[in-house]
C-alpha positions in Angstrom: 0.0 0.0 0.0 2.8 2.4 0.9 4.5 1.8 -2.4 1.2 2.3 -4.3 0.6 5.6 -2.5 4.1 6.7 -3.5 2.8 6.8 -7.1 0.8 9.9 -6.1 4.0 11.8 -5.2 5.5 14.3 -5.2 3.5 15.4 -2.3 3.8 18.8 -0.8 2.0 22.1 -1.0 -1.1 21.7 -3.2 -0.7 17.9 -3.2 -0.9 16.7 0.4 -0.3 13.0 1.3 -3.7 11.2 1.3 -4.9 11.0 4.9 -6.3 7.8 6.6 -8.4 7.8 9.7 -8.6 5.3 12.6 -11.1 5.6 15.4 -11.0 4.0 18.8 -7.3 2.9 18.8 -6.1 1.6 22.1 -2.7 2.9 23.1 -0.4 0.1 24.2 2.8 2.0 25.0 4.5 5.2 24.1 7.7 7.3 24.6 9.0 10.7 23.9 12.0 10.9 21.6 14.4 13.4 20.1 17.0 15.8 21.3 14.4 18.4 21.9 11.8 15.8 23.0 9.6 16.9 20.2 8.7 13.4 18.8 6.2 10.9 20.3 6.4 7.3 19.2 3.6 5.0 20.4 2.1 1.6 19.7 -1.7 1.2 19.4 -4.1 -1.5 18.5 -7.3 -1.5 16.6 -10.6 -3.2 17.6 -9.3 -6.5 16.3 -6.2 -6.4 18.4 -3.8 -5.7 15.5 -0.9 -3.5 16.7 0.7 -0.6 14.8 3.5 1.8 15.3 2.7 5.5 15.2 4.9 8.6 15.2 3.9 12.2 15.9 6.3 15.0 15.1 6.1 18.4 17.0 3.2 17.4 19.1 1.0 20.1 20.5 -1.0 20.0 23.8 -0.9 17.3 26.4 0.6 14.1 24.9 0.5 12.1 28.1 -2.5 10.3 26.8 -0.3 8.9 24.0 2.0 7.5 26.7 -0.7 5.8 28.8 -1.7 2.2 28.2 -5.4 1.8 27.4 -6.1 5.3 26.3 -8.5 5.4 23.3 -7.7 7.8 20.5 -8.8 8.7 17.0 -6.0 9.6 14.6 -5.5 11.1 11.1 -2.3 9.7 9.7 -0.5 8.5 6.6 1.6 5.3 6.1 5.3 5.5 5.6 8.4 3.3 5.7 11.0 3.9 8.3 14.5 2.8 7.3 16.9 2.7 10.3 20.1 0.6 10.7 19.3 -1.4 7.5 15.9 -2.4 8.8 12.7 -1.1 7.1 9.5 -1.1 9.1 6.0 0.3 8.5 5.0 3.2 10.6 2.1 5.6 10.6 2.8 9.3 10.7 0.1 11.1 12.7 -1.1 14.4 11.4 -3.8 15.0 14.1 -5.3 13.1 17.0 -7.9 13.4 19.7 -9.2 11.3 22.6 -11.8 8.9 21.3 -15.5 9.1 22.2 -15.9 5.4 21.3 
């Protein structure tokens, strides 16, 4: 899917990356990263128990909910591939989020 979505590139001003939405995700764990502590990486599961890795750059507001196991959130994100130390993994880059009402 990520490779197919890359066919829509180049993305940028006037051609934003296509957003996806997930509602009622359950946070499993999270941590703050970065020299300036301006990145939040967290794992969350959908209603079926499938887990995914999310990353949020330059978070605004109180991100403690993203660090607390069991918190339910809704997220707008896009899929991306993270290449680090020769390993490539799927991650979801969060554009926006809120506490879920589900």
